[in-house]
N, C-alpha and C positions, 0 to 999 in steps of 0.2 A: 850542244845547244843548252843554254840555261833558261829555265822557265821564268816567267814574270813573278816576282816576289810581291804578292799583294800587300803585305804589311808595310814594306818599304814604300810602295806607291801611295798608300794611305798617308803615311807620314809625310811624304814629299808634297802631296796635294794640300794637306793641312797647313804646312809651312808656306807653300806658294800662295795660299789665300790669306795668310796672316792670322790664322786661327790657332788657338792654344789647346794643349792637351786638357787643361782644366775646362775650357769651354766645351770641348767635345764630350768629355766625361759627363758634364751636366746635361748635354743634349741627349745622350744615349739612353737613359742614365746608367752610369756605372762608375767605378772608381778610376782614378788616374792610373793606378797600378794595372788595371785591366786594359786600359788603352795602350800603355807601354808594352804589355804582353802581346797585344794584337799586332803591334808594329813588328814583332819578331816572327810572326807566323807567315809561312810561305803560302798558305791558303786560308780561306774563311768560308763559312756557310753563306748560302745565297741570301737568306733573310737578313742577316747582319750586313752583308754587302749592299743590299737594297736600301736599308736604313741609312747607312753611311753615305750612299750616293745622294739620297734626299737631303741629309743634314749638311754635307759639305758642298753640295751643288756640283758634283762631278760624276759622270757616268763611268763607274769602274767596270761595268760589264762591257762597254764599248772598248775600253783599254785592253781587257782580256781578249776580246774578240780580235782586235787589231794584232795583238801578240800572237794569237793562234794563226792568223792569216800570214803573218811574217815568219812563222816557223820558229818562234822563240820557245 
């Protein structure tokens, strides 16, 4: 069983909402390079994930919880 890759999910939700890496970097605030590095990470600290959930408008914690219940 493969675990949910949070970086890939963040990238997918950003694209799904029509938001750009540049926009997210400004909101965080950080560099675009750091955003791209985040996309490659299989896990992320909860404070950053909380902030991303607020900025992007998607509950990443619920997605992780759903994956846990599904046995991913």
